C-alpha positions in Angstrom: 9.6 77.7 -79.4 11.4 76.3 -76.3 9.2 73.2 -76.4 10.9 69.8 -76.2 9.6 67.3 -78.7 10.5 63.8 -79.9 11.9 63.9 -83.4 11.9 61.2 -86.1 15.1 59.7 -84.6 13.5 59.6 -81.2 15.9 62.3 -79.9 14.4 64.9 -77.5 14.7 68.2 -79.5 14.5 71.7 -78.2 12.3 73.6 -80.7 14.0 76.7 -82.0 11.7 77.6 -85.0 8.3 76.7 -86.5 7.8 77.3 -90.2 4.1 77.3 -90.9 4.6 78.5 -94.5 6.1 75.2 -95.5 3.4 73.2 -93.7 4.2 72.9 -90.0 7.9 72.2 -89.9 9.6 72.2 -86.5 13.3 72.8 -86.3 15.6 72.5 -83.3 18.6 71.2 -81.5 19.0 67.6 -80.3 19.3 67.3 -76.5 21.2 64.0 -77.0 24.1 65.1 -79.2 23.7 68.8 -79.8 23.1 68.1 -83.5 21.3 70.7 -85.5 19.4 71.5 -87.5 16.9 68.8 -86.6 13.6 69.2 -88.5 10.3 67.4 -88.5 7.3 67.9 -90.7 4.6 67.8 -88.0 1.8 66.3 -90.1 4.0 63.5 -91.4 6.3 62.8 -88.5 3.8 63.2 -85.7 6.2 64.7 -83.1 5.2 64.4 -79.5 6.0 66.7 -76.6 8.5 65.4 -74.0 8.6 66.6 -70.5 11.9 68.2 -69.3 11.9 65.7 -66.5 12.1 62.8 -69.0 15.1 64.1 -71.1 17.8 62.8 -68.8 16.2 59.3 -68.6 16.0 59.2 -72.4 19.6 60.4 -72.7 20.8 57.6 -70.4 19.4 54.9 -72.6 18.4 56.4 -76.0 18.6 52.9 -77.7 16.2 51.4 -75.1 13.9 54.4 -75.4 13.9 54.2 -79.2 13.1 50.5 -79.1 10.2 51.1 -76.7 8.8 53.9 -78.9 9.1 51.9 -82.1 7.2 49.0 -80.5 4.5 51.5 -79.2 4.2 52.9 -82.7 4.1 49.5 -84.3 1.4 48.2 -81.9 -0.5 51.5 -81.5 -0.1 51.3 -77.7 1.0 54.8 -76.6 -0.5 54.6 -73.1 
């Protein structure tokens, strides 16, 4: 808990709970709009950790960040 990860909607999310009984389901609060609960099934969604330093950059241009991430996922280029 306390880890920041990228959820399915490309929002940075502060993890508040991990449910290992239901698989590995991460729950948390969006650091973009404060929305909760945000949940991701780790094996299906493939959430990635985000550095605290990157959250403000993502927040300033969420749409641009989401476009870049979708392209990375589409091409497999995550470097």
